[in-house]
C-alpha positions as CSV (number, residue, x, y, z in Angstrom):
1,X,83.3,96.0,127.7
2,X,82.1,92.4,128.2
3,X,83.0,89.7,125.8
4,X,80.0,87.8,124.4
5,X,80.6,85.1,121.8
6,X,78.4,85.1,118.7
7,X,75.5,82.7,118.7
8,X,75.2,80.3,115.8
9,X,72.9,82.6,113.7
10,X,75.1,85.7,114.2
11,X,78.1,83.6,113.3
12,X,76.5,82.4,110.0
13,X,75.5,85.9,109.1
14,X,79.0,87.2,109.7
15,X,80.6,84.4,107.7
16,X,78.2,85.0,104.8
17,X,79.0,88.7,104.9
18,X,82.7,88.1,105.0
19,X,82.5,85.8,102.0
20,X,80.4,88.4,100.1
21,X,83.0,91.0,100.9
22,X,85.8,88.8,99.6
23,X,84.0,87.4,96.5
24,X,81.5,90.1,95.6
25,X,82.9,93.3,96.9
26,X,80.1,93.8,99.4
27,X,80.4,96.3,102.2
28,X,80.5,95.1,105.9
29,X,78.4,97.3,108.2
30,X,79.1,98.0,111.9
31,X,76.8,99.4,114.6
32,X,78.0,102.8,115.7
33,X,76.9,102.4,119.3
34,X,78.7,99.1,120.2
35,X,80.8,98.3,117.1
36,X,78.9,95.0,116.6
37,X,78.3,93.5,113.1
38,X,75.2,95.0,111.5
39,X,75.0,93.2,108.2
40,X,76.3,94.0,104.7
41,X,75.3,96.1,101.7
42,X,76.1,96.7,98.1
43,X,77.0,100.3,98.7
44,X,77.2,102.8,101.5
45,X,75.9,106.4,101.3
46,X,78.7,109.0,101.2
47,X,77.4,110.5,104.5
48,X,78.1,107.2,106.3
49,X,81.7,107.1,104.9
50,X,82.3,110.7,106.0
51,X,81.0,109.9,109.5
52,X,83.2,106.9,109.7
53,X,86.3,108.8,108.7
54,X,85.5,111.6,111.2
55,X,85.2,109.1,114.0
56,X,88.8,107.9,113.7
57,X,91.0,109.7,116.1
58,X,94.2,111.3,114.6
59,X,97.1,112.0,116.8
60,X,100.3,113.7,115.6
């Protein structure tokens, strides 16, 4: 995977979302295809949460 630094607009959106997460309990969203930042939301549907949990590999 190639590293690409955030441009100024992406950086501002990410900082705003991080502040919203810390101060207002907002959810940070991630693109499933490339794990890039995809915004924030008040709440995430249950189906999205279940898909995220299923995508984490578990090795015992």
